[in-house]
DONU-958130 format. One line per 3 residues: number of its first residue (from 1); for each residue x, y, z of C-alpha. Coordinates in nm, 3 decimals. Layout:
<pts>
NUM) X Y Z ~ ...;
</pts>
This chain:
<pts>
1) 3.792 0.031 1.682 ~ 3.838 0.384 1.543 ~ 3.693 0.697 1.703;
4) 3.436 0.712 1.422 ~ 3.328 0.354 1.485 ~ 3.306 0.428 1.858;
7) 3.070 0.719 1.789 ~ 2.848 0.500 1.568 ~ 2.844 0.221 1.825;
10) 2.747 0.462 2.102 ~ 2.472 0.616 1.890 ~ 2.330 0.275 1.805;
13) 2.333 0.165 2.167 ~ 2.141 0.478 2.268 ~ 1.887 0.417 1.993;
16) 1.836 0.057 2.099 ~ 1.784 0.159 2.463 ~ 1.533 0.424 2.354;
19) 1.345 0.171 2.142 ~ 1.328 -0.081 2.428 ~ 1.233 0.181 2.685;
22) 0.949 0.316 2.467 ~ 0.854 -0.034 2.346 ~ 0.838 0.089 1.989;
25) 0.892 0.380 1.753 ~ 0.630 0.621 1.888 ~ 0.752 0.979 1.859;
28) 1.034 0.893 1.616 ~ 1.076 1.061 1.280 ~ 1.061 0.850 0.964;
31) 1.435 0.863 0.897 ~ 1.508 0.759 1.257 ~ 1.291 0.449 1.221;
34) 1.460 0.349 0.895 ~ 1.804 0.427 1.035 ~ 1.732 0.191 1.325;
37) 1.605 -0.088 1.101 ~ 1.914 -0.061 0.883 ~ 2.140 -0.119 1.187;
40) 2.075 -0.490 1.138 ~ 2.151 -0.495 0.765 ~ 2.453 -0.263 0.777;
43) 2.625 -0.322 1.112 ~ 2.930 -0.103 1.041 ~ 2.784 0.180 0.836;
46) 2.636 0.520 0.921 ~ 2.276 0.434 0.835 ~ 2.143 0.780 0.916;
49) 2.265 0.920 0.584 ~ 2.135 0.621 0.388 ~ 1.796 0.643 0.561;
52) 1.757 1.008 0.466 ~ 1.851 0.939 0.104 ~ 1.620 0.637 0.074;
55) 1.321 0.828 0.208 ~ 1.396 1.120 -0.022 ~ 1.431 0.892 -0.325;
58) 1.116 0.691 -0.249 ~ 0.896 0.977 -0.129 ~ 0.835 0.843 0.221;
61) 0.910 0.562 0.464 ~ 0.617 0.343 0.361 ~ 0.720 0.324 -0.004;
64) 1.081 0.231 0.080 ~ 0.963 -0.126 0.144 ~ 0.793 -0.163 -0.195;
67) 1.005 0.059 -0.420 ~ 1.167 -0.093 -0.731 ~ 1.506 -0.248 -0.665;
70) 1.665 -0.017 -0.922 ~ 1.543 0.288 -0.728 ~ 1.669 0.153 -0.396;
73) 2.008 0.070 -0.543 ~ 2.041 0.420 -0.687 ~ 2.115 0.528 -0.328;
76) 2.483 0.499 -0.241 ~ 2.544 0.220 0.007 ~ 2.237 0.016 -0.089;
79) 2.303 -0.321 -0.247 ~ 2.122 -0.651 -0.288 ~ 2.149 -0.738 0.082;
82) 1.975 -0.415 0.188 ~ 1.711 -0.454 -0.085 ~ 1.632 -0.808 0.027;
85) 1.615 -0.692 0.389 ~ 1.377 -0.404 0.311 ~ 1.153 -0.627 0.100;
88) 1.143 -0.879 0.384 ~ 1.022 -0.610 0.626 ~ 0.763 -0.497 0.372;
91) 0.650 -0.857 0.325 ~ 0.613 -0.912 0.699 ~ 0.413 -0.590 0.731;
94) 0.183 -0.695 0.447 ~ 0.139 -1.042 0.596 ~ 0.046 -0.902 0.938;
97) -0.196 -0.662 0.774 ~ -0.362 -0.952 0.593 ~ -0.396 -1.141 0.921;
100) -0.554 -0.834 1.079 ~ -0.796 -0.795 0.788 ~ -0.934 -1.148 0.807;
103) -1.296 -1.143 0.916 ~ -1.300 -0.761 0.897 ~ -1.635 -0.667 0.753;
106) -1.688 -0.393 0.493 ~ -2.046 -0.473 0.399 ~ -2.172 -0.118 0.467;
109) -2.078 0.191 0.260 ~ -1.942 0.370 0.569 ~ -1.709 0.084 0.663;
112) -1.601 0.043 0.302 ~ -1.504 0.407 0.254 ~ -1.321 0.424 0.588;
115) -1.126 0.111 0.500 ~ -1.015 0.241 0.160 ~ -0.936 0.587 0.297;
118) -0.691 0.424 0.539 ~ -0.554 0.194 0.269 ~ -0.447 0.485 0.049;
121) -0.336 0.720 0.325 ~ -0.006 0.889 0.238 ~ 0.023 0.739 -0.111;
124) 0.141 1.001 -0.360 ~ 0.160 0.762 -0.656 ~ -0.134 0.585 -0.812;
127) -0.194 0.236 -0.670 ~ -0.457 -0.023 -0.747 ~ -0.573 -0.287 -0.499;
130) -0.818 -0.571 -0.507 ~ -0.998 -0.698 -0.200 ~ -1.156 -1.043 -0.190;
133) -1.473 -1.084 0.015 ~ -1.676 -1.380 0.137 ~ -2.053 -1.394 0.104;
136) -2.100 -1.192 0.426 ~ -1.868 -0.913 0.311 ~ -1.574 -1.018 0.530;
139) -1.228 -0.946 0.387 ~ -1.039 -1.265 0.313 ~ -0.754 -1.125 0.104;
142) -0.605 -0.793 -0.002 ~ -0.361 -0.761 -0.291 ~ -0.169 -0.473 -0.447;
145) -0.222 -0.513 -0.821 ~ -0.007 -0.232 -0.950 ~ 0.173 0.089 -0.872;
148) 0.191 0.348 -1.146 ~ 0.276 0.711 -1.192 ~ 0.068 1.013 -1.101;
151) -0.165 0.963 -1.395 ~ -0.213 0.595 -1.464 ~ -0.168 0.240 -1.349;
154) -0.205 -0.091 -1.529 ~ -0.338 -0.423 -1.408 ~ -0.329 -0.782 -1.529;
157) -0.693 -0.890 -1.540 ~ -0.609 -1.261 -1.534 ~ -0.410 -1.199 -1.218;
160) -0.726 -1.055 -1.061 ~ -0.925 -1.364 -1.160 ~ -0.658 -1.608 -1.036;
163) -0.630 -1.428 -0.704 ~ -1.007 -1.423 -0.653 ~ -1.043 -1.792 -0.739;
166) -0.754 -1.898 -0.512 ~ -0.909 -1.699 -0.224 ~ -1.246 -1.869 -0.285;
169) -1.400 -1.522 -0.301 ~ -1.769 -1.457 -0.347 ~ -1.704 -1.095 -0.444;
172) -1.417 -0.866 -0.537 ~ -1.376 -0.494 -0.485 ~ -1.126 -0.293 -0.688;
175) -0.991 0.039 -0.567 ~ -0.736 0.287 -0.692 ~ -0.640 0.639 -0.591;
178) -0.622 0.957 -0.797 ~ -0.336 1.162 -0.646 ~ -0.440 1.453 -0.870;
181) -0.769 1.477 -0.678 ~ -1.001 1.406 -0.974 ~ -1.309 1.215 -0.861;
184) -1.454 1.156 -1.207 ~ -1.349 0.819 -1.355 ~ -1.149 0.823 -1.676;
187) -1.244 0.618 -1.981 ~ -0.968 0.360 -1.897 ~ -1.108 0.338 -1.541;
190) -1.452 0.251 -1.675 ~ -1.312 0.011 -1.935 ~ -1.109 -0.180 -1.676;
193) -1.416 -0.201 -1.453 ~ -1.621 -0.365 -1.727 ~ -1.343 -0.602 -1.832;
196) -1.278 -0.718 -1.476 ~ -1.648 -0.756 -1.404 ~ -1.703 -0.969 -1.715;
199) -1.394 -1.182 -1.646 ~ -1.495 -1.246 -1.285 ~ -1.852 -1.324 -1.387;
202) -1.720 -1.603 -1.611 ~ -1.594 -1.786 -1.299 ~ -1.897 -1.710 -1.084;
205) -1.752 -1.419 -0.884 ~ -1.913 -1.077 -0.858 ~ -1.745 -0.737 -0.880;
208) -1.908 -0.541 -0.601 ~ -1.756 -0.205 -0.693 ~ -1.452 -0.025 -0.829;
211) -1.376 0.268 -0.601 ~ -1.178 0.584 -0.677 ~ -1.018 0.742 -0.371;
214) -0.897 1.104 -0.349 ~ -0.820 1.343 -0.069 ~ -1.167 1.497 -0.124;
217) -1.363 1.175 -0.090 ~ -1.440 0.872 -0.303 ~ -1.691 0.733 -0.549;
220) -1.786 0.393 -0.687 ~ -1.757 0.367 -1.065 ~ -2.051 0.129 -1.100;
223) -2.266 0.360 -0.890 ~ -2.138 0.658 -1.089 ~ -2.246 0.506 -1.420;
226) -2.599 0.438 -1.294 ~ -2.656 0.769 -1.117 ~ -2.803 1.081 -1.278;
229) -2.694 1.294 -0.981 ~ -2.315 1.260 -0.976 ~ -2.267 1.491 -0.674;
232) -2.499 1.280 -0.459 ~ -2.284 0.969 -0.482 ~ -1.960 1.132 -0.361;
235) -1.873 0.988 -0.020 ~ -1.709 1.261 0.186 ~ -1.448 1.174 0.449;
</pts>
């Protein structure tokens, strides 16, 4: 083993002992967490440099696990094996989140807004989610429908319908964020809301609301269209 390999091995051993002693990543920086995770995909590589570059390219640790493969592979040292490994971690995280969400109730406006505020926390690109609910308002499935740029995102409406039917949902809620901070829905936002609502209605499922989330608060598009006092319906965080 070379001196360089000895240094890496010693660093990794210290990191592992720290992780075990603390029983987790509390107090670690984002690049340190990713560096540690990559130990197991790249056993003989300095993963600190790769971790920094991945986070920089993707805009944060959270999006590393869902970023397009082409973006991940634009970072030197990242190949198919690392991509598959990162997607696996992202998939496990999403699965555990879905387990945690089961039977979680968002039947009241306060619970609903708190839930979606947390869902979009830290997201700097526009994302759209659907949440399937049972008749009591319990969450039975959450699905990321699309991830777009800062201005727009696109969804497959039939995918929404298929997901809702397979979940045996009574209702669906759509939600997307506006990273630019605009609370007012755009014409495409309103159009998508109507199209999804009509498509779901054809299979006996209701669209409860389509929520826009910003760092200033959030609004429901259906509520927005009915209200004459637009300021009154803004839910502040």
